[in-house]
C-alpha positions in Angstrom: 18.4 -14.0 -11.2 18.7 -10.1 -12.0 16.0 -10.6 -14.0 13.8 -11.9 -11.2 14.6 -9.2 -9.0 13.4 -6.7 -11.3 10.3 -8.3 -11.8 9.9 -8.4 -8.2 10.8 -4.8 -7.7 8.2 -3.9 -10.4 5.3 -5.5 -8.7 6.3 -5.0 -5.2 6.2 -1.0 -6.7 2.4 -2.2 -8.4 0.9 -3.5 -5.2 2.1 -0.1 -3.3 1.3 2.2 -6.2 -2.2 0.6 -6.1 -2.7 1.1 -2.5 -1.3 4.4 -2.1 -3.9 5.5 -4.7 -6.9 4.3 -2.7 -7.1 7.1 -1.1 -7.6 9.2 -3.7 -10.4 6.6 -5.1 -12.0 7.8 -1.4 -11.6 11.8 -1.8 -13.0 11.5 -5.4 -16.3 9.9 -3.5 -16.4 12.4 -1.2 -16.0 15.0 -3.6 -18.8 13.5 -6.0 -20.6 12.7 -3.2 -20.9 9.4 -3.8 -18.5 7.2 -1.3 -20.5 4.1 -1.7 -19.5 3.6 -5.0 -16.2 4.8 -4.4 -15.7 2.2 -2.2 -16.5 -0.2 -4.7 -13.5 1.1 -6.5 -11.2 1.0 -4.0 -12.3 -2.9 -3.6 -10.8 -3.0 -7.2 -7.4 -1.6 -6.8 -7.1 -3.7 -3.6 -7.7 -6.3 -6.4 -5.1 -5.4 -8.2 -2.6 -5.2 -5.0 -3.4 -9.0 -4.2 -3.2 -10.4 -7.3 0.4 -8.8 -8.0 0.8 -10.2 -4.6 0.2 -13.7 -5.5 3.3 -13.4 -8.2 5.4 -11.5 -6.2 5.3 -13.9 -3.3 6.6 -16.9 -4.4 9.2 -15.2 -6.7 10.6 -13.7 -3.9 10.6 -16.8 -1.8 12.9 -18.0 -5.0 15.6 -15.9 -3.3 15.8 -17.9 0.0 16.3 -20.9 -1.9 18.9 -19.8 -4.3 20.6 -18.6 -1.0 20.4 -22.0 -0.3 22.4 -23.4 -2.9 25.1 -20.0 -3.3 26.4 -19.4 -0.5 28.0 -15.7 -1.7 24.0 -14.8 -2.2 23.5 -11.8 -0.2 20.1 -12.3 0.6 19.2 -9.6 3.0 20.5 -6.9 0.0 17.7 -8.4 -2.3 15.6 -8.5 0.3 16.1 -4.8 1.1 16.3 -3.7 -2.6 12.3 -5.6 -3.0 11.4 -3.6 0.3 13.0 -0.2 -1.1 10.5 -0.9 -3.9 7.7 -0.1 -1.7 9.0 3.2 -1.0 9.1 4.0 -4.8 5.9 2.8 -5.1 4.6 4.9 -2.8 6.3 7.9 -4.2 4.6 7.7 -7.3 1.3 7.0 -6.0 1.8 10.6 -4.2 2.9 11.9 -7.6 -0.1 10.3 -9.2 -2.7 11.6 -6.4 -3.9 14.9 -8.0 -4.4 13.2 -11.4 -6.1 10.3 -9.5 -8.7 11.9 -7.9 -9.8 13.8 -11.2 -9.9 10.5 -13.3 -11.4 8.6 -10.2 -14.4 11.1 -10.1 -15.3 10.6 -13.7 -14.9 7.1 -13.3 -17.7 6.7 -10.3 -19.8 9.4 -12.3 -19.8 7.0 -15.4 -20.0 3.7 -13.1 -23.3 5.0 -11.3 -25.3 5.6 -15.3 -23.5 2.1 -15.9 -24.9 0.3 -13.2 -21.9 -2.6 -13.0 -17.7 -2.6 -13.9 -18.4 -5.2 -17.1 -20.5 -2.3 -18.7 -18.4 0.3 -17.4 -15.3 -1.6 -19.5 -17.6 -2.5 -22.2 -18.3 0.9 -23.0 -14.8 2.4 -23.0 -14.1 3.2 -26.7 -10.6 4.3 -27.9 -11.5 8.2 -27.8 -12.1 8.0 -24.1 -9.2 6.8 -23.5 -7.1 9.0 -25.2 -9.0 11.7 -23.1 -7.8 10.6 -20.1 -4.4 12.8 -20.7 -6.6 15.7 -19.7 -7.0 14.4 -16.4 -3.2 14.6 -15.8 -2.5 17.0 -13.2 1.0 18.0 -11.6 1.1 17.3 -7.9 2.6 19.9 -5.6 4.1 19.9 -2.0 4.0 22.6 0.6 4.8 21.9 4.2 2.9 24.6 5.0 -0.4 23.2 3.5 0.2 20.5 6.6 -0.9 22.8 9.0 -3.8 23.2 11.4 -5.1 20.0 9.5 -6.7 18.6 13.2 -5.0 14.8 12.8 -3.2 14.3 15.9 0.4 13.1 15.7 -0.2 9.9 17.5 -2.5 9.1 14.7 -0.1 9.8 12.1 2.7 8.1 13.8 0.4 4.8 14.3 0.1 4.8 10.2 4.2 5.1 10.0 3.9 1.9 12.2 1.5 0.1 10.7 2.9 0.6 7.2 6.2 -1.0 8.2 5.0 -3.9 9.5 2.8 -4.7 6.7 5.5 -3.6 4.6 7.7 -6.2 5.6 6.1 -9.1 6.9 5.9 -11.5 4.4 9.8 -10.2 3.8 10.7 -11.0 7.2 8.9 -14.4 7.5 11.1 -15.0 4.1 14.8 -14.2 6.3 13.6 -15.6 9.1 13.3 -18.9 7.1 17.1 -18.5 5.8 17.8 -17.6 9.3 16.4 -20.6 10.9 17.0 -23.8 8.2 15.4 -26.4 10.6 12.0 -24.2 10.7 11.9 -23.3 7.3 8.5 -24.3 6.4 7.1 -22.8 9.4 9.1 -19.9 9.2 8.0 -18.6 5.8 4.6 -19.2 6.6 4.6 -17.2 9.7 4.3 -13.4 8.3 1.0 -13.2 9.8 2.9 -12.8 13.4 3.6 -9.8 11.7 0.6 -8.8 10.1 -1.3 -9.6 12.9 0.3 -7.0 14.7 -0.2 -4.5 11.9 -4.0 -5.7 11.5 -4.8 -5.2 15.4 -3.5 -1.9 14.5 -5.0 -1.0 12.0 -8.3 -1.9 13.4 -8.0 -0.1 16.8 -6.1 3.1 15.5 -6.1 3.2 12.2 -9.8 2.5 10.7 -11.8 4.4 13.3 -10.3 7.6 12.8 -10.1 7.6 8.7 -13.5 6.9 8.8 -14.5 9.8 11.1 -12.1 12.1 9.1 -14.1 10.9 6.2 -17.7 10.9 7.7 -16.6 14.6 8.5 -15.8 16.1 4.8 -19.0 14.3 4.2 -21.1 16.4 5.9 -18.8 19.7 6.7 -17.5 22.1 3.5 -14.9 23.1 5.2 -13.4 19.9 6.2 -14.1 18.4 3.0 -11.8 21.3 1.3 -8.9 19.5 4.0 -9.5 16.0 3.1 -7.5 16.1 -0.1 -4.5 17.4 2.3 -5.3 14.9 5.2 -4.9 12.4 2.8 -1.7 13.4 1.1 -0.4 13.9 4.6 -1.4 10.1 5.5 0.4 9.4 2.4 3.4 10.8 3.3 3.6 9.0 6.7 2.9 5.9 4.6 5.8 6.6 2.5 8.1 7.1 6.0 6.7 3.9 7.0 7.8 1.8 4.0 11.3 3.7 5.1 11.0 2.6 8.7 10.5 -1.2 7.3 14.1 -1.6 6.2 14.8 -1.0 10.4 12.4 -3.6 10.8 13.5 -6.2 8.7 15.9 -8.2 10.7 14.6 -7.6 14.2 10.9 -8.9 12.7 12.7 -12.0 10.9 14.6 -12.8 14.3 11.3 -12.4 16.1 9.4 -14.5 14.3 12.5 -17.2 14.7 12.2 -17.1 18.2 8.4 -17.5 18.2 8.7 -20.5 15.7 11.4 -22.2 17.8 9.2 -21.0 20.9 6.2 -22.6 19.7 7.3 -25.7 17.9 
């Protein structure tokens, strides 16, 4: 069981590290004025995240099955440990942010020349892989750099809440399956009840505002210089959202159970 937990922890880290680093790819696209190409790379990063999730989700569900046969098994503790991996993964993404910006800018430029991902990958040499070390940059963090960025507090608070809902969706549905064994199968498939709330908030409040911020940076040099700090601020609120998810886990599970019992 410990090996399974470690693997789930690692996969969860990968998921949230990849999603956090998507900000650096967007920023690199703005810096080299090739945002459309950058967004295609973001799609690849999201694919990596979803592939890891395809493996992670059923392995996490194994905890629920094990809890049925072992009454002493502390399922909630294991789920919280798994959820904590999302916070660690976000921190890793924040730490890699400066390095990934420089590396992404290089990849975006080469992708435009290559014309496709397969050609880009096939053209990579061992020497080029060794040279990636020169793109490593130590992250710096100062609270003063986040002042006067023109980002509303409501937008930042909403980003925290949305991240919390997304982080906890699958885990809360699995815990609901444990709390309501009569409706276990239905509850385990009801993560959309939580993620649906996050999707609505994301579509209405987050994506349009993020698009406006990025668009302004493309056409305004002063805004472009601040964009990296704005993305760093958003990644910080994303990290806070993963911590808030710990408080959402149990209430979300009971909410799913209540809905499932009400409808079925």
